[in-house]
N, C-alpha and C positions, 0 to 999 in steps of 0.2 A: 368551452373550447377544449379540444383534445390536444394537450401539450405533449411534445416529445423533446426530451433533453438530449442533445448530441454534443459530447465532449471530444475534442480532437487534440491529440498531443502534439508536441513541437515538431516531431519528425514527419508528421502528416502535412505540415505547412511550409516546408523548406523551399519548395520550388513552385513556379507558376503552374507547372503541370500537376503537381500534387494538389495544389489549392483548387484546381479545376475538378479533380476527383472528389475532393471534400465538398465542393459546391454541388456537384452532381448528386451526392448522397443527401444533401440538405434539400435540394429541389425534389428529389424522389419522395422524400417524406412528406413534403408539402403537397405533392400531387396525390398522395394517399388520403388527403383530408386532414392531416395533422398540422399543428402549429409548432414548427421547430424553434426551439430556443437553443442557440449554439454557444458552447463554452470553449474558449481557446486558451492554450498554453502559449508561452513565448516560442518564437520560431527557432527550431533547431536545438541542439544540445551544446555542451561545453565546447567553446572554440568558435561556434557560429556567432556572427556579429551581434545578434540581438538576444542570444540565449541568456538565461538568468545568471549562470556561472560566469559568463563573459562580462556582464555588467558588474558583477561583484568584483571581479579581478581589476576592472578599470578603476573602481573606487579605491581599492586597496593599494594601487600603485603609489598613491600619495601617502596614505596613512592606513595601516592594517586594521586599526581599531576604529572602524566607521561607526558612528553613533547609530543605534538600531532604528531610530525614527528616520534619519536621513537615508539609511540603507533601504528601508521599505519604499521611500519615495522613488529611489533609483530603480530598484528591481521590479517595481510594478509597471515600469515603462515597457518591458518586454511584451507583456500581454496586450498593452494598448496598441503597440505597433502591429502585432499579429492580428488583432481584431479589426483594425482599420483596413489593413491590406485585404483581409478576407471579405469584408463588406464591399470593398471596391471591386473585388473579383465577382461577387454576386451582382452588383450593379451593372457591371460590364456584360453580364449574361441576361440583363433585362429583368432582374429580380429586385423588388423593393426590399431594402434592408437598412438596418440602423445599428450602430455600435453603442454599447453602454459600458462604462467602467464599472468596477464593483460597487462603488459608491452610488452611481446613477442607477444601478440595478437594485439598490436597496439592501445590500448585504452589510448588516451592522455587526461589528465585532467588538471584542474586549480590547484592552490597550496593550496586549502582550505582543509588542513588535517582533516581527520575523517568524512568529509562530502563534498568530492570533486564533481565537476560537469564535465561531459565528454565534452571536446571541439570538438573532432573528433575521428574517428576510421580509422586506416590504416591497412586494413585486408589482405594485400598482403601475409603475411606468412600463414595465415589461408587458403587462396585460393590455395597456392602452395601445402600444405599438402593434401588438399581435392582433388586436381587434381591427386595426387599420389594414391588416393583411401584410404587414411587414415581417420579414425574418429578423429576429432579434439576435445579435451576436454580443455576448457578454465576456468581458475579460475575466478569466479564471484567476485563482491564486490570490485575490485581493478583496479588500473590503474597506470599511471606514468606521471609525469610532463614533460614539455619540457626540463627540465634540468636533468631528470633521477631520480627524487625522487619518491619513492613509495607512493601512496595515496590510501585511501579507500573511498567508495562512500556513506557511511552512512547506516542506517538500511534499509533493503530491497534492498541493492545495487546489489545483484545478479540478481534480476528482471531487474534492470536498465541495467546491462551488457548485458543480453539476448536481450532486446529491441534494444539497440544500435547496437549490432552485426546484428540483424535482418534487421535493416534499412541499415547498411553499405553493407551487402551482398545481399540485395534485396530478402530476404528469402520469401518462399511461406507462411510460418506460424511461429509463436512463441508459443511453447507449454510450459506452466508453470506447472510443476508437483509438487503436494503437497500431504499431507496426508488426504485431503478431496476430495470429488468427483465433486466439482465445486463451483460456486458462488450460495449462497442460499438466499432465500427471507427474511430471518432473522436468527439470531443466534439460531441454533437448541437447544442450552442449555437453551434458554429462551422460544422459541416457538416450541412446539412439532410438529405442522403441517407445519413447514418450509420445502420448496421444493427447489430442484436444478433448477436453471434457465437454459433453453436451450441456450438462446442468450441474450446478453445485448449490449448496445451501449458503445462506448468509454467513452462518457460523463457520462453515468450512473455508470459505474464501477469506474471511477475516484471519483465521489461523494461518492459512497458506501465505497471506500477505505479511503477517507479523513475522513469519519464520523464513522469509527470504524471497517469496514470489513477488515480482515487482509490477504486475500488470494493473493493479488497482490499489488505491490507498485504503487501508482498513477503516479509517475514520469515515470515509465516504460510504462504505458499506453499512456501517453502524447507523448512519443517518437515514439512509434509504430503508433500512430494516424497520425503523420505528413506525413507518407508515406502510410497510409491506409493498413498496414500489419495486417492481422487477428491474434488474439491471442486466445489460448484455455487454460482454467484452468482445469486441469485433475488430477486424482489420480494415483499415482505410483502403487498402489496395486490393481487396478481393470481395467477392459476394458471399463468402462463407458465413453461415449463421452465427458462428462464434459460440460463446459459452453464456448460457442463461444463469443468472444468479437470482434465486428466489427463495421462498420459504420451504420448510422441510416437506410439507404435504405435497407441494407441486413437484419437487424433485423426486420424491419416492412414491408418487402416484396416489397420494392421499392415505397411504397405509399408516397405521398407528405403530405397529411393530417394525422397527427398522433393522432387525437382525436379518439382513438380506445379503445378496451376493456381494455388493460393494462395501465391504467392511472398511477399507481404506480408499480414500479418494485421490490422494496425491502424496508425493514425497518431495520435501524441499530441504534446503540447507543454508546455513550462514557460516562463513569462514572468518578468519582473523579474530579468534577468541582466545582469551587467556583464562585458565582455571586457577583459582586461588583457594588454597586449603589451609585451615588454621587448626592445629591440634590444641584443644582446650586445656589439656593437662599442663601445657606449657604457658598458659595465660594466667597472669596474677592480677587481674583487674576485676572490679565488681561489674556485674551485668554485662559481660563481654558481648553478648549477642546485640544488645541495644546499642552499645557504644560503637561497635563495628559498623553496623548498617546506618546508624545516624551520621557517622563521620563520612561515609561514602555519599550519603544524600546531601550533606552540607557542602561537599566538594563538587557536586553536580555530576557524580559518577553513577551511571545507570547499572544496577546490579541485576543479573539474570541467573536463571537456572540454579537457584540456591537450595542446598540441603542442610538442615540443622539437626543435630542430635546432642546427646550429653557429652560426646567425646570429641566431636569436630564440627567445624563449619566449613562448608564448601560452596563457592559461588563463582560465576564467570563475569568477566568484563571484556570490553573490546581491547584488542592488543594495543591500540593507540593510547589508552589511559592506564595500562597495567603498571607502568613505572610510578605513575602518580598515586595509584591505589596502594602500591607497596610502601611508598614513602609515608603515606598517611598511617598505615598500620604500624610501621616501625616507630613512628612518633608516639603511638599509643603504647609502645613497649611490646609489640607483638611481632614475632618473626614468622611470616607466612611462607608457604611453599608455592611457587608459581610454575605453572606449566603453560608455556605459550604454544602457538601453532596448533590450536584446537579448532574444531568445527562442530556446530550443532546440527544434527540431522533430525528432521521431524516427519513422522508419519501421521497424516491428518485424515480424519474421516468420521462423519456423524454416525456412520453405521457400526462403529466399534462399541458404542454405548451398550453395556450389558452383555457383551459377547465375551465368553471366556476364551482364554488361550491366545489372545492377540499379542500380548507381551511375550509369551513363550515363542510365538512365531517370529517376532522381531529378534529376540535373543538367539534363537536357533539359526536364523538366516545369517546373522552377522558372525556367529561362531563358525559356520561353514567356511566363511571367507577369511577367517583369522583376524577379524576386526575387533580390536580391544575396545570394550565399553568403559569409558572413564567415569561416566556419571549418567544417571537416567532419572526421568520424571514422567508423570502422565496426568492427563485430565480426562474428562468424558469424551473429548473429541481428538486428542493429540497425545502421541507418545514422543518424548524427546530423548535423544541419545547424544552424548558428547563423545566424540571420537578424535583421533589424531587427524590433522588436516590432510596428511598424505593418504588417509583412508577414505576420503570423501567419495571418490568415484566408486570404490568397491562397495561402500555402505549403501549409497543411493541406488546403484544398479541392482544390488542384491535384494533390497527391500521392494523395489519396483517389480522385480521378477517374482518375489515371494507372494505378493498380493495380486499377481496377474494383471497389473495395470496396463500392460500393453495389449491385452485382449479386448476386442471391440465390445464384447458383452458386458465389460465392466466400465464402460465409459459413462 
């Protein structure tokens, strides 16, 4: 069978009219000889009656410390409601359809409630219904442990469900439907000239997602990449082809040398960051590097963007945990310097690998706009710059222009 995975986000399912548009896309795929397996998120976003955040807030009205097991039982209901409503929409249109929870769809996870990892998928029930000619609708975001406990997959979990099913069913493609028309070269709210990208590599979209782009969850991309299943990020409310996510060869026309026109694919950013700097000359403890980072880990604080040398240690944390990090360091006898109100700007592109002068272009572009670089780092596909939050727009617009991402030929 030729399976197609179609994942629809919560905003695509909020009204009967929207659900009919969703159903039309499902039926169109079936009319092309494909067997659609549809993954749904909970209806709407925070504030909507059945949205995940709404269900969480209901539970916390009584006791803010909801046990993780019970919380998963509650928030998994959002996708069940969404899936049943969509199946009923399809049935009303005369389409045979059936709904499956994550457990019924064979999504087996570990026991890490609220952020479980998929161990394997047992898709026999999906295949049985598909062979009967039925459209299978699966609740995203959820699974079940070996012992039958309901779990959820964390934020963006429906994308992960779609990717896992795509791999298990050897699908021809995984379509991620959202309320935007694809992956863009930058946040259009910041850069007026931002364009939709026709194609990106798996590695590029992972980096863009990790660095602030919210169109797809990086874990889902990493799963699909293992079996080289193409993904498409598309809009529910248009017929735009969206953005194809695939392997390097298909994006760059099969070429081996990727020193080509599109050095940078996109510019993204993350705000609400605090930079923490520690002068090692003032630290009188043994193995300070180890103790500092181990203390952060034990406190559950995620450390990012770290630089270490013989004279200082510098790293970033989210603004929301900066005070906690400071207290931990002071308890170790360390007096750190904190700079809040920072933002991380990232220039992402597989085409920068082996290309000289990319960092010089970044620095030169920001220098022209008088954007102070507080910290920097790079990898084969990404250059990260830490700037003041007030400089986000100048930095992103400048880099977007520097690498000509608004030009059609660089899409």
